[in-house]
PAGUVEX-281807 format. One record per residue: residue in three letters; residue number from 1; x, y, z of N, C-alpha, C, O in turn. Coordinates in steps of 0.001 Angstrom, whole numbers, plus 500000, padded with zeros to 6 digits. Layout:
% PAGUVEX-281807
atom r->ALA; k->NUM; n_xx->X; n_yy->Y; n_zz->Z; ca_xx->X; ca_yy->Y; ca_zz->Z; c_xx->X; c_yy->Y; c_zz->Z; o_xx->X; o_yy->Y; o_zz->Z
...
***
This chain:
% PAGUVEX-281807
atom r->GLU; k->1; n_xx->444043; n_yy->779929; n_zz->936728; ca_xx->442870; ca_yy->780321; ca_zz->935973; c_xx->443337; c_yy->780871; c_zz->934634; o_xx->444297; o_yy->781638; o_zz->934557
atom r->LYS; k->2; n_xx->442647; n_yy->780468; n_zz->933598; ca_xx->442978; ca_yy->780937; ca_zz->932257; c_xx->441745; c_yy->781577; c_zz->931645; o_xx->440656; o_yy->781004; o_zz->931675
atom r->LYS; k->3; n_xx->441921; n_yy->782754; n_zz->931098; ca_xx->440808; ca_yy->783443; ca_zz->930451; c_xx->440884; c_yy->783199; c_zz->928949; o_xx->441955; o_yy->783228; o_zz->928342
atom r->VAL; k->4; n_xx->439718; n_yy->782960; n_zz->928377; ca_xx->439606; ca_yy->782704; ca_zz->926946; c_xx->438614; c_yy->783695; c_zz->926373; o_xx->437565; o_yy->783955; o_zz->926964
atom r->LYS; k->5; n_xx->438949; n_yy->784243; n_zz->925225; ca_xx->438018; ca_yy->785149; ca_zz->924559; c_xx->436782; c_yy->784362; c_zz->924137; o_xx->436877; o_yy->783200; o_zz->923741
atom r->LYS; k->6; n_xx->435646; n_yy->784997; n_zz->924225; ca_xx->434389; ca_yy->784336; ca_zz->923887; c_xx->434423; c_yy->783784; c_zz->922461; o_xx->433903; o_yy->782697; o_zz->922209
atom r->ASP; k->7; n_xx->435023; n_yy->784515; n_zz->921537; ca_xx->435089; ca_yy->784070; ca_zz->920143; c_xx->435979; c_yy->782841; c_zz->919958; o_xx->435847; o_yy->782122; o_zz->918967
atom r->ASP; k->8; n_xx->436889; n_yy->782599; n_zz->920913; ca_xx->437781; ca_yy->781441; ca_zz->920822; c_xx->437190; c_yy->780188; c_zz->921466; o_xx->437692; o_yy->779085; o_zz->921246
atom r->ALA; k->9; n_xx->436144; n_yy->780344; n_zz->922248; ca_xx->435520; ca_yy->779206; ca_zz->922926; c_xx->434600; c_yy->778464; c_zz->921959; o_xx->433991; o_yy->779063; o_zz->921073
atom r->GLN; k->10; n_xx->434514; n_yy->777153; n_zz->922149; ca_xx->433622; ca_yy->776335; ca_zz->921330; c_xx->432645; c_yy->775603; c_zz->922241; o_xx->432951; o_yy->775313; o_zz->923398
atom r->GLN; k->11; n_xx->431472; n_yy->775312; n_zz->921706; ca_xx->430449; ca_yy->774657; ca_zz->922514; c_xx->430844; c_yy->773222; c_zz->922844; o_xx->431538; o_yy->772557; o_zz->922075
atom r->VAL; k->12; n_xx->430389; n_yy->772768; n_zz->923995; ca_xx->430684; ca_yy->771425; ca_zz->924488; c_xx->429438; c_yy->770557; c_zz->924319; o_xx->428311; o_yy->771024; o_zz->924483
atom r->ASN; k->13; n_xx->429663; n_yy->769297; n_zz->923990; ca_xx->428557; ca_yy->768357; ca_zz->923840; c_xx->428107; c_yy->767819; c_zz->925196; o_xx->428900; o_yy->767765; o_zz->926136
atom r->PRO; k->14; n_xx->426835; n_yy->767422; n_zz->925302; ca_xx->426358; ca_yy->766796; ca_zz->926537; c_xx->427147; c_yy->765514; c_zz->926834; o_xx->427718; o_yy->764908; o_zz->925928
atom r->ALA; k->15; n_xx->427175; n_yy->765114; n_zz->928089; ca_xx->427949; ca_yy->763946; ca_zz->928527; c_xx->427547; c_yy->762659; c_zz->927813; o_xx->428367; o_yy->761749; o_zz->927684
atom r->LYS; k->16; n_xx->426305; n_yy->762563; n_zz->927349; ca_xx->425865; ca_yy->761330; ca_zz->926682; c_xx->426645; c_yy->761063; c_zz->925393; o_xx->426597; o_yy->759952; o_zz->924864
atom r->PHE; k->17; n_xx->427357; n_yy->762058; n_zz->924888; ca_xx->428137; ca_yy->761888; ca_zz->923665; c_xx->429589; c_yy->761494; c_zz->923932; o_xx->430377; o_yy->761375; o_zz->922993
atom r->PHE; k->18; n_xx->429952; n_yy->761291; n_zz->925198; ca_xx->431311; ca_yy->760895; ca_zz->925547; c_xx->431616; c_yy->759531; c_zz->924937; o_xx->430843; o_yy->758591; o_zz->925119
atom r->LEU; k->19; n_xx->432710; n_yy->759411; n_zz->924231; ca_xx->433157; ca_yy->758188; ca_zz->923552; c_xx->432212; c_yy->757757; c_zz->922431; o_xx->432123; o_yy->756567; o_zz->922129
atom r->ILE; k->20; n_xx->431524; n_yy->758678; n_zz->921824; ca_xx->430569; ca_yy->758344; ca_zz->920766; c_xx->431286; c_yy->757655; c_zz->919606; o_xx->432397; o_yy->758036; o_zz->919235
atom r->GLU; k->21; n_xx->430640; n_yy->756641; n_zz->919040; ca_xx->431252; ca_yy->755869; ca_zz->917961; c_xx->431177; c_yy->756574; c_zz->916619; o_xx->432040; o_yy->756364; o_zz->915767
atom r->ASP; k->22; n_xx->430160; n_yy->757410; n_zz->916412; ca_xx->430026; ca_yy->758151; ca_zz->915155; c_xx->429929; c_yy->759636; c_zz->915471; o_xx->428929; o_yy->760108; o_zz->916012
atom r->MET; k->23; n_xx->430975; n_yy->760356; n_zz->915128; ca_xx->431036; ca_yy->761776; ca_zz->915467; c_xx->430038; c_yy->762613; c_zz->914680; o_xx->429818; o_yy->763777; o_zz->915016
atom r->ALA; k->24; n_xx->429427; n_yy->762048; n_zz->913638; ca_xx->428378; ca_yy->762763; ca_zz->912915; c_xx->427160; c_yy->762976; c_zz->913810; o_xx->426324; o_yy->763834; o_zz->913525
atom r->ASP; k->25; n_xx->427056; n_yy->762208; n_zz->914882; ca_xx->425939; ca_yy->762334; ca_zz->915819; c_xx->426156; c_yy->763400; c_zz->916885; o_xx->425246; o_yy->763679; o_zz->917666
atom r->LEU; k->26; n_xx->427340; n_yy->764000; n_zz->916934; ca_xx->427610; ca_yy->765038; ca_zz->917931; c_xx->426686; c_yy->766235; c_zz->917728; o_xx->426429; o_yy->766643; o_zz->916596
atom r->THR; k->27; n_xx->426199; n_yy->766783; n_zz->918804; ca_xx->425372; ca_yy->767985; ca_zz->918734; c_xx->426192; c_yy->769159; c_zz->918232; o_xx->425743; o_yy->769921; o_zz->917376
atom r->HIS; k->28; n_xx->427398; n_yy->769301; n_zz->918771; ca_xx->428302; ca_yy->770388; ca_zz->918385; c_xx->429526; c_yy->769769; c_zz->917724; o_xx->430423; o_yy->769262; o_zz->918398
atom r->LEU; k->29; n_xx->429550; n_yy->769818; n_zz->916408; ca_xx->430656; ca_yy->769234; ca_zz->915647; c_xx->431675; c_yy->770329; c_zz->915369; o_xx->431570; o_yy->771058; o_zz->914383
atom r->ASN; k->30; n_xx->432659; n_yy->770436; n_zz->916248; ca_xx->433703; ca_yy->771446; ca_zz->916095; c_xx->435056; c_yy->770791; c_zz->916371; o_xx->435118; o_yy->769646; o_zz->916818
atom r->ASP; k->31; n_xx->436131; n_yy->771518; n_zz->916103; ca_xx->437478; ca_yy->770959; ca_zz->916260; c_xx->437704; c_yy->770381; c_zz->917655; o_xx->438202; o_yy->769265; o_zz->917798
atom r->ALA; k->32; n_xx->437339; n_yy->771140; n_zz->918670; ca_xx->437581; ca_yy->770700; ca_zz->920045; c_xx->436816; c_yy->769414; c_zz->920361; o_xx->437361; o_yy->768516; o_zz->921004
atom r->SER; k->33; n_xx->435575; n_yy->769315; n_zz->919923; ca_xx->434762; ca_yy->768127; ca_zz->920196; c_xx->435317; c_yy->766895; c_zz->919492; o_xx->435385; o_yy->765812; o_zz->920074
atom r->VAL; k->34; n_xx->435707; n_yy->767070; n_zz->918246; ca_xx->436264; ca_yy->765954; ca_zz->917476; c_xx->437569; c_yy->765472; c_zz->918110; o_xx->437751; o_yy->764275; o_zz->918334
atom r->LEU; k->35; n_xx->438466; n_yy->766400; n_zz->918394; ca_xx->439755; ca_yy->766022; ca_zz->918976; c_xx->439598; c_yy->765386; c_zz->920356; o_xx->440300; o_yy->764427; o_zz->920677
atom r->GLU; k->36; n_xx->438697; n_yy->765901; n_zz->921162; ca_xx->438476; ca_yy->765330; ca_zz->922496; c_xx->437898; c_yy->763925; c_zz->922398; o_xx->438297; o_yy->763040; o_zz->923155
atom r->ASN; k->37; n_xx->436970; n_yy->763709; n_zz->921481; ca_xx->436393; ca_yy->762381; ca_zz->921313; c_xx->437454; c_yy->761385; c_zz->920841; o_xx->437541; o_yy->760272; o_zz->921360
atom r->LEU; k->38; n_xx->438255; n_yy->761788; n_zz->919860; ca_xx->439314; ca_yy->760902; ca_zz->919369; c_xx->440338; c_yy->760612; c_zz->920469; o_xx->440801; o_yy->759479; o_zz->920601
atom r->ARG; k->39; n_xx->440689; n_yy->761616; n_zz->921248; ca_xx->441654; ca_yy->761441; ca_zz->922338; c_xx->441122; c_yy->760465; c_zz->923386; o_xx->441822; o_yy->759540; o_zz->923799
atom r->ALA; k->40; n_xx->439886; n_yy->760680; n_zz->923806; ca_xx->439288; ca_yy->759833; ca_zz->924843; c_xx->439164; c_yy->758386; c_zz->924366; o_xx->439427; o_yy->757455; o_zz->925127
atom r->ARG; k->41; n_xx->438765; n_yy->758200; n_zz->923116; ca_xx->438649; ca_yy->756842; ca_zz->922574; c_xx->440026; c_yy->756190; c_zz->922439; o_xx->440189; o_yy->755010; o_zz->922751
atom r->TYR; k->42; n_xx->441001; n_yy->756948; n_zz->921982; ca_xx->442361; ca_yy->756429; ca_zz->921812; c_xx->442919; c_yy->755909; c_zz->923136; o_xx->443508; o_yy->754828; o_zz->923175
atom r->TYR; k->43; n_xx->442744; n_yy->756657; n_zz->924208; ca_xx->443278; ca_yy->756242; ca_zz->925504; c_xx->442557; c_yy->755036; c_zz->926086; o_xx->443003; o_yy->754471; o_zz->927084
atom r->ARG; k->44; n_xx->441455; n_yy->754639; n_zz->925479; ca_xx->440748; ca_yy->753419; ca_zz->925875; c_xx->440947; c_yy->752326; c_zz->924828; o_xx->440211; o_yy->751340; o_zz->924790
atom r->GLN; k->45; n_xx->441947; n_yy->752520; n_zz->923988; ca_xx->442310; ca_yy->751599; ca_zz->922904; c_xx->441180; c_yy->751402; c_zz->921905; o_xx->441065; o_yy->750341; o_zz->921292
atom r->LEU; k->46; n_xx->440349; n_yy->752419; n_zz->921741; ca_xx->439292; ca_yy->752433; ca_zz->920728; c_xx->439810; c_yy->753293; c_zz->919579; o_xx->439479; o_yy->754474; o_zz->919475
atom r->ILE; k->47; n_xx->440624; n_yy->752690; n_zz->918721; ca_xx->441352; ca_yy->753477; ca_zz->917725; c_xx->440534; c_yy->753787; c_zz->916480; o_xx->440942; o_yy->754616; o_zz->915666
atom r->TYR; k->48; n_xx->439385; n_yy->753134; n_zz->916318; ca_xx->438515; ca_yy->753401; ca_zz->915172; c_xx->437297; c_yy->754198; c_zz->915623; o_xx->436681; o_yy->753895; o_zz->916645
atom r->THR; k->49; n_xx->436960; n_yy->755224; n_zz->914843; ca_xx->435804; ca_yy->756067; ca_zz->915125; c_xx->435181; c_yy->756462; c_zz->913799; o_xx->435892; o_yy->756849; o_zz->912871
atom r->TYR; k->50; n_xx->433873; n_yy->756369; n_zz->913698; ca_xx->433202; ca_yy->756820; ca_zz->912481; c_xx->432993; c_yy->758324; c_zz->912529; o_xx->432863; o_yy->758928; o_zz->913593
atom r->SER; k->51; n_xx->432965; n_yy->758896; n_zz->911351; ca_xx->432597; ca_yy->760298; ca_zz->911183; c_xx->431744; c_yy->760358; c_zz->909926; o_xx->432226; o_yy->760658; o_zz->908834
atom r->GLY; k->52; n_xx->430470; n_yy->760065; n_zz->910110; ca_xx->429587; ca_yy->759974; ca_zz->908952; c_xx->429953; c_yy->758750; c_zz->908127; o_xx->429952; o_yy->757629; o_zz->908635
atom r->LEU; k->53; n_xx->430264; n_yy->758967; n_zz->906856; ca_xx->430613; ca_yy->757868; ca_zz->905959; c_xx->432040; c_yy->757375; c_zz->906140; o_xx->432405; o_yy->756327; o_zz->905607
atom r->PHE; k->54; n_xx->432844; n_yy->758112; n_zz->906879; ca_xx->434267; ca_yy->757811; ca_zz->906991; c_xx->434595; c_yy->757093; c_zz->908292; o_xx->433883; o_yy->757218; o_zz->909289
atom r->CYS; k->55; n_xx->435680; n_yy->756344; n_zz->908261; ca_xx->436212; ca_yy->755712; ca_zz->909461; c_xx->437560; c_yy->756362; c_zz->909756; o_xx->438490; o_yy->756276; o_zz->908955
atom r->VAL; k->56; n_xx->437653; n_yy->757008; n_zz->910906; ca_xx->438877; ca_yy->757689; ca_zz->911322; c_xx->439670; c_yy->756722; c_zz->912202; o_xx->439114; o_yy->756081; o_zz->913093
atom r->THR; k->57; n_xx->440964; n_yy->756628; n_zz->911942; ca_xx->441832; ca_yy->755758; ca_zz->912729; c_xx->442959; c_yy->756572; c_zz->913332; o_xx->443594; o_yy->757371; o_zz->912643
atom r->VAL; k->58; n_xx->443209; n_yy->756372; n_zz->914612; ca_xx->444361; ca_yy->756977; ca_zz->915271; c_xx->445367; c_yy->755849; c_zz->915477; o_xx->445132; o_yy->754932; o_zz->916263
atom r->ASN; k->59; n_xx->446485; n_yy->755924; n_zz->914766; ca_xx->447484; ca_yy->754861; ca_zz->914789; c_xx->448181; c_yy->754812; c_zz->916149; o_xx->448817; o_yy->755786; o_zz->916550
atom r->PRO; k->60; n_xx->448069; n_yy->753686; n_zz->916862; ca_xx->448692; ca_yy->753592; ca_zz->918185; c_xx->450177; c_yy->753205; c_zz->918136; o_xx->450863; o_yy->753237; o_zz->919158
atom r->TYR; k->61; n_xx->450663; n_yy->752844; n_zz->916956; ca_xx->452056; ca_yy->752400; ca_zz->916797; c_xx->452400; c_yy->751244; c_zz->917730; o_xx->453527; o_yy->751123; o_zz->918209
atom r->LYS; k->62; n_xx->451410; n_yy->750406; n_zz->917972; ca_xx->451626; ca_yy->749151; ca_zz->918690; c_xx->450507; c_yy->748202; c_zz->918297; o_xx->449481; o_yy->748618; o_zz->917760
atom r->ARG; k->63; n_xx->450715; n_yy->746941; n_zz->918567; ca_xx->449741; ca_yy->745927; ca_zz->918161; c_xx->448652; c_yy->745740; c_zz->919228; o_xx->448922; o_yy->745667; o_zz->920426
atom r->PHE; k->64; n_xx->447425; n_yy->745667; n_zz->918737; ca_xx->446292; ca_yy->745324; ca_zz->919583; c_xx->445738; c_yy->743997; c_zz->919072; o_xx->445868; o_yy->743702; o_zz->917884
atom r->PRO; k->65; n_xx->445132; n_yy->743202; n_zz->919926; ca_xx->444583; ca_yy->741913; ca_zz->919482; c_xx->443209; c_yy->742075; c_zz->918823; o_xx->442254; o_yy->741388; o_zz->919183
atom r->ILE; k->66; n_xx->443124; n_yy->742979; n_zz->917866; ca_xx->441830; ca_yy->743266; ca_zz->917222; c_xx->441832; c_yy->742902; c_zz->915743; o_xx->440913; o_yy->743269; o_zz->915010
atom r->TYR; k->67; n_xx->442862; n_yy->742180; n_zz->915301; ca_xx->442967; ca_yy->741818; ca_zz->913889; c_xx->443011; c_yy->740310; c_zz->913699; o_xx->443670; o_yy->739819; o_zz->912783
atom r->THR; k->68; n_xx->442324; n_yy->739581; n_zz->914545; ca_xx->442316; ca_yy->738122; ca_zz->914472; c_xx->441131; c_yy->737637; c_zz->913636; o_xx->440193; o_yy->738387; o_zz->913369
atom r->ALA; k->69; n_xx->441193; n_yy->736377; n_zz->913233; ca_xx->440085; ca_yy->735772; ca_zz->912491; c_xx->438814; c_yy->735766; c_zz->913336; o_xx->437712; o_yy->735925; o_zz->912812
atom r->SER; k->70; n_xx->438974; n_yy->735585; n_zz->914628; ca_xx->437826; ca_yy->735587; ca_zz->915540; c_xx->437111; c_yy->736938; c_zz->915529; o_xx->435883; o_yy->736995; o_zz->915474
atom r->VAL; k->71; n_xx->437877; n_yy->738012; n_zz->915581; ca_xx->437287; ca_yy->739360; ca_zz->915539; c_xx->436649; c_yy->739600; c_zz->914174; o_xx->435547; o_yy->740143; o_zz->914094
atom r->ALA; k->72; n_xx->437324; n_yy->739205; n_zz->913109; ca_xx->436792; ca_yy->739398; ca_zz->911753; c_xx->435453; c_yy->738690; c_zz->911588; o_xx->434539; o_yy->739227; o_zz->910964
atom r->SER; k->73; n_xx->435333; n_yy->737494; n_zz->912143; ca_xx->434084; ca_yy->736734; ca_zz->911994; c_xx->432909; c_yy->737421; c_zz->912692; o_xx->431762; o_yy->737258; o_zz->912274
atom r->LYS; k->74; n_xx->433183; n_yy->738180; n_zz->913743; ca_xx->432114; ca_yy->738899; ca_zz->914441; c_xx->431512; c_yy->740003; c_zz->913573; o_xx->430356; o_yy->740378; o_zz->913765
atom r->TYR; k->75; n_xx->432279; n_yy->740520; n_zz->912630; ca_xx->431821; ca_yy->741610; ca_zz->911769; c_xx->431181; c_yy->741100; c_zz->910482; o_xx->430524; o_yy->741863; o_zz->909774
atom r->LYS; k->76; n_xx->431364; n_yy->739841; n_zz->910178; ca_xx->430883; ca_yy->739279; ca_zz->908920; c_xx->429360; c_yy->739349; c_zz->908835; o_xx->428650; o_yy->738829; o_zz->909697
atom r->GLY; k->77; n_xx->428879; n_yy->739995; n_zz->907789; ca_xx->427448; ca_yy->740090; ca_zz->907535; c_xx->426688; c_yy->741065; c_zz->908416; o_xx->425461; o_yy->741123; o_zz->908348
atom r->LYS; k->78; n_xx->427381; n_yy->741825; n_zz->909234; ca_xx->426725; ca_yy->742783; ca_zz->910136; c_xx->426666; c_yy->744169; c_zz->909505; o_xx->427556; o_yy->744567; o_zz->908754
atom r->ARG; k->79; n_xx->425603; n_yy->744890; n_zz->909824; ca_xx->425524; ca_yy->746293; ca_zz->909414; c_xx->426474; c_yy->747109; c_zz->910270; o_xx->426802; o_yy->746733; o_zz->911395
atom r->ARG; k->80; n_xx->426903; n_yy->748214; n_zz->909727; ca_xx->427856; ca_yy->749075; ca_zz->910424; c_xx->427352; c_yy->749479; c_zz->911806; o_xx->428134; o_yy->749580; o_zz->912750
atom r->SER; k->81; n_xx->426060; n_yy->749707; n_zz->911922; ca_xx->425475; ca_yy->750159; ca_zz->913190; c_xx->425376; c_yy->749047; c_zz->914239; o_xx->425094; o_yy->749321; o_zz->915405
atom r->GLU; k->82; n_xx->425604; n_yy->747808; n_zz->913835; ca_xx->425464; ca_yy->746679; ca_zz->914756; c_xx->426731; c_yy->746370; c_zz->915555; o_xx->426680; o_yy->745639; o_zz->916545
atom r->MET; k->83; n_xx->427862; n_yy->746926; n_zz->915127; ca_xx->429146; ca_yy->746615; ca_zz->915764; c_xx->429937; c_yy->747900; c_zz->915987; o_xx->429687; o_yy->748902; o_zz->915317
atom r->PRO; k->84; n_xx->430882; n_yy->747884; n_zz->916914; ca_xx->431737; ca_yy->749064; ca_zz->917111; c_xx->432561; c_yy->749358; c_zz->915853; o_xx->432787; o_yy->748459; o_zz->915044
atom r->PRO; k->85; n_xx->433006; n_yy->750589; n_zz->915680; ca_xx->433814; ca_yy->750934; ca_zz->914506; c_xx->435061; c_yy->750051; c_zz->914399; o_xx->435759; o_yy->749812; o_zz->915385
atom r->HIS; k->86; n_xx->435321; n_yy->749576; n_zz->913184; ca_xx->436493; ca_yy->748726; ca_zz->912932; c_xx->436695; c_yy->748644; c_zz->911426; o_xx->435740; o_yy->748765; o_zz->910659
atom r->ILE; k->87; n_xx->437924; n_yy->748442; n_zz->911009; ca_xx->438223; ca_yy->748296; ca_zz->909586; c_xx->437545; c_yy->747053; c_zz->909014; o_xx->437229; o_yy->747019; o_zz->907824
atom r->PHE; k->88; n_xx->437315; n_yy->746030; n_zz->909841; ca_xx->436617; ca_yy->744834; ca_zz->909371; c_xx->435181; c_yy->745154; c_zz->908969; o_xx->434655; o_yy->744549; o_zz->908035
atom r->SER; k->89; n_xx->434553; n_yy->746078; n_zz->909647; ca_xx->433201; ca_yy->746497; ca_zz->909282; c_xx->433204; c_yy->747190; c_zz->907927; o_xx->432346; o_yy->746930; o_zz->907083
atom r->ILE; k->90; n_xx->434167; n_yy->748066; n_zz->907729; ca_xx->434276; ca_yy->748786; ca_zz->906457; c_xx->434501; c_yy->747803; c_zz->905316; o_xx->433835; o_yy->747888; o_zz->904284
atom r->SER; k->91; n_xx->435430; n_yy->746877; n_zz->905492; ca_xx->435754; ca_yy->745935; ca_zz->904418; c_xx->434601; c_yy->744971; c_zz->904147; o_xx->434335; o_yy->744651; o_zz->902988
atom r->ASP; k->92; n_xx->433915; n_yy->744502; n_zz->905182; ca_xx->432795; ca_yy->743586; ca_zz->904971; c_xx->431644; c_yy->744282; c_zz->904254; o_xx->431032; o_yy->743705; o_zz->903355
atom r->ASN; k->93; n_xx->431348; n_yy->745512; n_zz->904645; ca_xx->430292; ca_yy->746264; ca_zz->903962; c_xx->430675; c_yy->746565; c_zz->902518; o_xx->429821; o_yy->746496; o_zz->901633
atom r->ALA; k->94; n_xx->431929; n_yy->746895; n_zz->902261; ca_xx->432386; ca_yy->747149; ca_zz->900890; c_xx->432245; c_yy->745887; c_zz->900045; o_xx->431818; o_yy->745953; o_zz->898892
atom r->TYR; k->95; n_xx->432599; n_yy->744756; n_zz->900608; ca_xx->432496; ca_yy->743481; ca_zz->899899; c_xx->431047; c_yy->743178; c_zz->899534; o_xx->430757; o_yy->742814; o_zz->898394
atom r->HIS; k->96; n_xx->430135; n_yy->743327; n_zz->900498; ca_xx->428728; ca_yy->743042; ca_zz->900226; c_xx->428118; c_yy->744039; c_zz->899241; o_xx->427285; o_yy->743655; o_zz->898421
atom r->ASN; k->97; n_xx->428511; n_yy->745286; n_zz->899305; ca_xx->428024; ca_yy->746274; ca_zz->898333; c_xx->428542; c_yy->745971; c_zz->896935; o_xx->427844; o_yy->746210; o_zz->895950
atom r->MET; k->98; n_xx->429748; n_yy->745452; n_zz->896842; ca_xx->430323; ca_yy->745098; ca_zz->895549; c_xx->429541; c_yy->743945; c_zz->894914; o_xx->429405; o_yy->743893; o_zz->893692
atom r->LEU; k->99; n_xx->429034; n_yy->743034; n_zz->895720; ca_xx->428301; ca_yy->741879; ca_zz->895208; c_xx->426898; c_yy->742236; c_zz->894723; o_xx->426296; o_yy->741478; o_zz->893962
atom r->GLN; k->100; n_xx->426379; n_yy->743370; n_zz->895152; ca_xx->425003; ca_yy->743748; ca_zz->894769; c_xx->424945; c_yy->744296; c_zz->893369; o_xx->423869; o_yy->744660; o_zz->892892
***
């Protein structure tokens, strides 16, 4: 058993936020919640996570089959909210915004 001072404890998010794709949607946005979400996603090979306007990446230092032309084509022309977080989503949205 470990005792923690009340001032050192941080609020926990409801279970529905487990593995959330955009951490800006967390009810309690604190260090512990952010780190736990990134950790849980990383261990499921979900290395990209949005945080509002930003895309956070946890480098796995190994190759995943997520950088193929087939994967890139799935993100082409899609809104960010239509697909899981990925660098292809960021680049496709940047490209389309540049054309406007």
